[in-house]
C-alpha positions in Angstrom: 66.6 47.3 72.4 68.8 50.3 72.9 72.4 51.7 72.5 73.9 54.1 74.9 75.3 56.8 72.7 78.5 57.2 74.9 79.3 53.5 74.3 79.0 53.7 70.5 78.1 49.9 70.4 77.3 48.1 67.2 74.8 45.8 69.1 71.9 46.7 71.2 70.7 45.7 74.8 67.5 45.1 76.2 66.2 47.7 78.6 63.4 48.7 80.6 62.0 52.3 80.3 60.6 53.7 83.5 59.7 57.5 82.9 62.8 59.2 81.7 65.3 56.5 82.5 66.3 53.3 80.8 67.7 50.3 82.9 70.0 48.0 81.1 69.2 44.4 81.7 71.3 41.4 82.2 69.5 39.6 79.4 71.5 40.3 76.1 68.5 39.8 73.8 64.8 40.3 74.0 64.4 36.6 73.5 66.5 36.0 76.5 64.5 38.5 78.4 61.2 36.8 77.6 62.6 33.4 78.6 64.0 34.4 81.9 67.8 34.8 81.2 69.0 37.0 83.9 66.1 39.5 83.4 66.0 40.4 87.1 69.4 42.0 87.3 70.0 45.6 86.1 73.4 46.5 85.0 73.2 50.3 84.4 70.9 53.2 84.0 70.8 55.8 81.3 68.7 58.9 80.6 66.2 58.1 77.9 67.5 61.2 76.0 71.0 59.7 75.8 70.2 56.4 74.2 69.2 55.4 70.7 66.3 53.0 70.4 66.8 50.2 68.1 64.6 47.5 66.5 63.3 45.5 69.5 64.2 42.3 67.9 67.3 42.6 65.9 67.3 39.1 64.5 63.9 37.8 64.5 63.8 34.0 63.8 60.8 34.6 61.5 58.3 37.5 60.3 54.7 36.4 59.6 52.5 39.2 58.2 48.8 38.5 58.5 45.8 40.1 56.6 43.5 40.8 59.6 41.5 44.1 58.7 38.5 43.6 56.5 38.4 47.1 55.3 42.0 46.8 53.8 41.2 43.4 52.3 38.1 44.8 50.5 39.6 47.9 49.2 42.9 46.1 47.9 40.9 43.4 46.3 38.3 45.7 44.8 41.3 47.6 43.1 41.8 44.2 41.3 38.0 43.9 40.7 37.8 41.1 43.2 35.7 40.3 46.1 36.9 39.0 49.2 36.9 35.1 49.3 34.9 33.4 51.9 38.0 31.6 53.2 39.4 34.9 54.4 36.6 35.0 57.1 37.5 31.4 58.2 41.3 31.5 58.5 43.8 34.4 59.3 46.1 34.0 56.3 49.7 35.4 56.3 53.0 35.4 54.2 56.4 35.3 55.4 58.7 38.2 55.1 62.4 38.7 55.3 64.2 38.6 58.9 67.5 39.9 57.4 65.9 43.1 56.4 64.6 44.6 59.8 64.9 48.3 60.6 64.3 50.1 63.8 63.1 53.5 64.9 64.9 56.5 63.2 66.7 54.2 60.8 67.1 55.1 57.2 65.2 52.7 54.9 66.9 52.4 51.6 64.7 53.1 48.4 64.4 49.7 46.8 65.6 49.4 43.2 63.2 49.0 40.1 60.3 50.4 41.8 58.3 53.7 41.3 55.5 52.8 43.8 56.9 52.8 47.4 54.3 52.4 50.1 54.0 52.3 53.9 51.9 50.0 55.8 50.4 51.0 59.2 50.3 47.8 61.4 50.8 46.5 64.9 53.1 43.5 65.5 52.9 40.8 68.3 56.2 39.6 69.6 56.4 36.0 70.6 57.8 35.4 74.3 57.9 32.4 76.3 55.9 29.1 75.7 54.7 30.5 72.3 52.6 33.2 73.9 52.5 36.8 73.1 55.3 38.6 75.1 54.5 42.2 73.8 53.3 44.5 71.0 55.1 47.0 68.8 54.4 49.2 65.8 55.2 47.6 62.4 55.8 49.3 58.9 55.4 46.5 56.2 57.2 48.6 53.3 55.7 47.6 50.0 56.9 48.2 46.4 53.6 48.1 44.8 54.6 47.8 41.3 56.8 44.8 42.0 54.3 43.1 44.3 51.6 43.6 41.5 53.5 41.8 38.8 54.6 39.0 41.2 50.8 38.4 42.3 49.7 38.1 38.7 51.7 35.0 38.7 49.7 33.6 41.6 52.6 33.5 44.0 53.9 36.1 46.5 54.3 38.8 47.6 58.0 38.5 47.9 60.2 41.0 46.1 57.5 43.5 46.8 58.1 43.1 50.3 61.3 41.6 51.5 63.6 44.7 51.1 62.5 46.3 54.4 60.2 45.8 57.6 60.4 48.4 60.3 59.5 47.6 64.0 59.5 49.6 67.2 60.1 52.1 68.9 59.5 49.8 71.9 57.6 46.5 73.0 54.9 47.1 75.3 54.0 43.9 77.4 50.4 42.5 77.6 49.7 43.8 81.2 50.1 47.4 79.9 48.7 46.9 76.2 46.2 44.2 75.4 46.5 44.6 71.6 42.8 45.0 71.3 42.3 48.7 70.7 44.1 51.8 70.1 44.2 54.7 67.5 46.5 54.2 64.5 47.7 57.1 62.5 50.2 57.4 59.7 52.1 60.7 58.7 54.3 61.6 55.7 56.5 64.6 56.2 54.1 65.7 59.0 50.9 65.3 57.0 48.2 62.8 58.3 47.7 60.3 55.5 46.0 57.4 57.5 43.9 56.9 60.4 42.4 53.7 61.8 41.5 51.7 65.0 43.1 48.4 66.1 39.9 47.3 67.5 38.8 46.8 63.9 40.9 43.6 63.5 38.5 40.9 62.3 40.8 38.1 63.6 41.8 38.2 67.1 45.4 37.9 68.4 44.4 34.6 69.8 43.4 33.3 66.4 46.5 34.7 64.8 48.8 33.1 67.1 47.1 29.7 66.9 47.1 29.7 63.2 50.8 30.6 63.1 51.6 27.8 65.6 49.6 25.1 63.8 51.9 22.2 62.9 55.0 24.1 63.9 56.6 25.7 66.8 56.8 29.5 67.5 60.1 30.7 68.9 60.7 33.7 71.1 61.3 36.7 69.0 59.0 35.6 66.2 57.2 38.7 64.6 53.4 38.4 63.8 52.3 41.4 62.0 48.4 42.4 62.1 48.2 43.5 58.5 47.3 46.8 57.5 44.6 48.8 59.2 41.9 50.3 57.0 43.1 53.3 55.0 46.6 52.5 56.4 48.4 52.7 53.1 48.8 54.7 50.0 47.4 51.9 47.7 44.1 52.1 49.5 43.9 55.9 48.7 44.3 55.5 45.0 45.8 59.0 44.7 49.2 58.0 43.5 51.1 59.8 46.1 53.9 57.3 46.5 56.9 57.7 48.8 59.9 59.4 47.5 63.6 59.6 48.6 63.9 61.9 51.7 60.3 61.4 53.0 59.8 60.8 56.6 57.2 58.4 57.6 55.7 58.3 61.1 53.3 55.5 62.2 51.8 56.1 65.6 49.8 53.5 67.7 48.1 54.7 70.8 49.5 53.0 73.8 52.8 52.1 72.0 54.4 55.1 70.5 55.8 56.5 67.3 57.8 54.5 64.6 59.7 57.0 62.5 61.8 56.3 59.5 63.4 58.3 56.6 63.4 56.9 53.0 67.1 56.9 52.0 
């Protein structure tokens, strides 16, 4: 989604980026683009430098975030003196996040109340297109308030309030013909300093398995977001150094083949 700066629109429009030009499409949402709603017609063109990129899906029907990287699971559970349960290798588990708290590239993400341990999470997300298939991939930041999450999960339910204040996606959706979602370098930076580096190919559960599990006994809708879970080393929790995010920090998540998702903590 994008907004031409000269129009000062509150809503965004789907567009296709070709080089330094953005072509506005007739479809009014990404969901309509995926399902053929007037997508062949192009209304206008703008210089890429003259538009603001927004969250690719402004109002996703649902957000499911999976737990598909073994290194992240091992490290996170070891911090709680736990081993990886055998069931993790059998099913790609997920939790539901909050579709009402979606942020796009360069949006300021409000610092959540009652937390002192704000974390980023370096992920890739699949966006569901037509007929329950993957329509494209984008970068995802599953922001986490670790102290809130820790208290919730001691009860045996969650995460909920440790997560649902913000999810960032963007800067663009890359379709499967250009990005298969099977490999790509993943890097996180805070204020320009590299803090995480991983590889998408390390996903233990494939996208095919992720989509199949998400769709079991239900219907996936265009615009649904399926997060990969955090790549190994892809969050502050794994580092164990206590360098939690602070107000004013700029977090950049980069995935090779997609681009850079940048947000400032407000």
